[in-house]
C-alpha positions as YAML, in Angstrom:
chain: A
units: angstrom
residues:
- id: 1
  name: LYS
  ca: [-76.49, 174.38, -96.15]
- id: 2
  name: THR
  ca: [-73.07, 173.14, -97.38]
- id: 3
  name: PHE
  ca: [-70.18, 172.01, -95.31]
- id: 4
  name: HIS
  ca: [-66.79, 172.90, -96.56]
- id: 5
  name: GLY
  ca: [-64.36, 170.33, -95.38]
- id: 6
  name: THR
  ca: [-63.68, 166.59, -95.33]
- id: 7
  name: TYR
  ca: [-66.17, 164.06, -94.06]
- id: 8
  name: GLU
  ca: [-63.94, 163.40, -91.08]
- id: 9
  name: GLU
  ca: [-64.07, 167.13, -90.25]
- id: 10
  name: PHE
  ca: [-67.87, 167.06, -90.70]
- id: 11
  name: LEU
  ca: [-68.21, 164.16, -88.19]
- id: 12
  name: ALA
  ca: [-65.91, 165.79, -85.66]
- id: 13
  name: GLN
  ca: [-67.94, 169.00, -85.80]
- id: 14
  name: LYS
  ca: [-71.17, 167.11, -85.53]
- id: 15
  name: ASP
  ca: [-69.89, 165.10, -82.47]
- id: 16
  name: ALA
  ca: [-68.66, 168.29, -80.81]
- id: 17
  name: ALA
  ca: [-72.04, 169.93, -81.23]
- id: 18
  name: ALA
  ca: [-73.82, 166.89, -79.87]
- id: 19
  name: GLY
  ca: [-71.55, 166.77, -76.85]
- id: 20
  name: GLN
  ca: [-72.22, 170.40, -76.07]
- id: 21
  name: LYS
  ca: [-75.97, 169.90, -76.28]
- id: 22
  name: GLY
  ca: [-75.61, 166.92, -73.85]
- id: 23
  name: GLU
  ca: [-73.67, 169.05, -71.43]
- id: 24
  name: GLU
  ca: [-76.27, 171.75, -71.55]
- id: 25
  name: GLU
  ca: [-79.06, 169.18, -70.88]
- id: 26
  name: ILE
  ca: [-77.14, 167.75, -67.94]
- id: 27
  name: GLN
  ca: [-76.53, 171.26, -66.48]
- id: 28
  name: ALA
  ca: [-80.20, 172.01, -66.75]
- id: 29
  name: GLN
  ca: [-81.00, 168.78, -64.85]
- id: 30
  name: ILE
  ca: [-78.42, 169.63, -62.30]
- id: 31
  name: SER
  ca: [-80.01, 173.08, -61.76]
- id: 32
  name: LEU
  ca: [-83.47, 171.51, -61.33]
- id: 33
  name: LEU
  ca: [-82.14, 168.96, -58.84]
- id: 34
  name: GLU
  ca: [-80.37, 171.67, -56.82]
- id: 35
  name: ASN
  ca: [-83.62, 173.66, -56.61]
- id: 36
  name: ARG
  ca: [-85.44, 170.50, -55.54]
- id: 37
  name: LEU
  ca: [-82.84, 169.84, -52.93]
- id: 38
  name: ALA
  ca: [-83.21, 173.31, -51.54]
- id: 39
  name: GLU
  ca: [-87.01, 172.91, -51.36]
- id: 40
  name: ILE
  ca: [-86.61, 169.53, -49.43]
- id: 41
  name: VAL
  ca: [-84.13, 171.10, -47.02]
- id: 42
  name: GLY
  ca: [-86.54, 174.03, -46.36]
- id: 43
  name: ARG
  ca: [-89.33, 171.61, -45.76]
- id: 44
  name: LEU
  ca: [-87.17, 169.63, -43.34]
- id: 45
  name: ALA
  ca: [-86.07, 172.73, -41.51]
- id: 46
  name: LEU
  ca: [-89.66, 173.93, -41.10]
- id: 47
  name: ALA
  ca: [-91.34, 170.52, -40.67]
- id: 48
  name: SER
  ca: [-94.75, 170.40, -39.12]
- id: 49
  name: PRO
  ca: [-96.24, 167.33, -37.40]
- id: 50
  name: LYS
  ca: [-98.17, 166.52, -40.54]
- id: 51
  name: ASP
  ca: [-94.94, 166.25, -42.64]
- id: 52
  name: ASP
  ca: [-93.59, 162.80, -43.26]
- id: 53
  name: LEU
  ca: [-89.91, 163.34, -42.20]
- id: 54
  name: GLU
  ca: [-88.92, 159.82, -43.23]
- id: 55
  name: ALA
  ca: [-90.30, 160.36, -46.72]
- id: 56
  name: LEU
  ca: [-88.55, 163.82, -46.99]
- id: 57
  name: ASP
  ca: [-85.21, 162.31, -45.80]
- id: 58
  name: GLU
  ca: [-85.52, 159.46, -48.40]
- id: 59
  name: GLU
  ca: [-86.31, 161.98, -51.13]
- id: 60
  name: TYR
  ca: [-83.36, 164.13, -50.05]
- id: 61
  name: HIS
  ca: [-80.95, 161.25, -50.31]
- id: 62
  name: ALA
  ca: [-82.41, 160.14, -53.67]
- id: 63
  name: VAL
  ca: [-82.09, 163.63, -55.13]
- id: 64
  name: LEU
  ca: [-78.64, 164.08, -53.72]
- id: 65
  name: GLY
  ca: [-77.53, 160.79, -55.23]
- id: 66
  name: GLU
  ca: [-78.81, 161.68, -58.66]
- id: 67
  name: LEU
  ca: [-77.12, 165.16, -58.31]
- id: 68
  name: LYS
  ca: [-73.81, 163.59, -57.48]
- id: 69
  name: ARG
  ca: [-74.12, 161.14, -60.40]
- id: 70
  name: LEU
  ca: [-74.86, 164.00, -62.85]
- id: 71
  name: LYS
  ca: [-72.02, 166.07, -61.54]
- id: 72
  name: GLY
  ca: [-69.73, 163.09, -62.01]
- id: 73
  name: THR
  ca: [-70.96, 162.73, -65.58]
- id: 74
  name: ASN
  ca: [-70.54, 166.36, -66.28]
- id: 75
  name: ALA
  ca: [-67.20, 166.86, -64.41]
- id: 76
  name: GLY
  ca: [-65.87, 169.08, -67.24]
- id: 77
  name: LEU
  ca: [-67.95, 172.02, -66.36]
- id: 78
  name: GLY
  ca: [-65.34, 173.37, -64.03]
- id: 79
  name: GLU
  ca: [-66.68, 176.50, -62.28]
- id: 80
  name: THR
  ca: [-70.23, 175.21, -61.70]
- id: 81
  name: GLU
  ca: [-68.90, 172.10, -60.12]
- id: 82
  name: LYS
  ca: [-66.59, 174.11, -57.90]
- id: 83
  name: ASN
  ca: [-69.34, 176.50, -56.82]
- id: 84
  name: THR
  ca: [-71.89, 173.78, -55.99]
- id: 85
  name: GLY
  ca: [-69.70, 171.49, -54.13]
...
């Protein structure tokens, strides 16, 4: 495979591709955390006496914190951020 352009253009293209892959990975992590958050909320809403509500609450806050951090890292996604809050 041959690149037709200057070395600077090659590096710029390489950096752009790496940035897009990083955004895709972050978006995948965000989706997983949103699903986990929904599961935790469901378990809290339908909690039984055997459930450890304190542990669920701690996990909820930990997942929410990580989700906020990732959304801050990936603020350039636009529509996804607007739709998920």
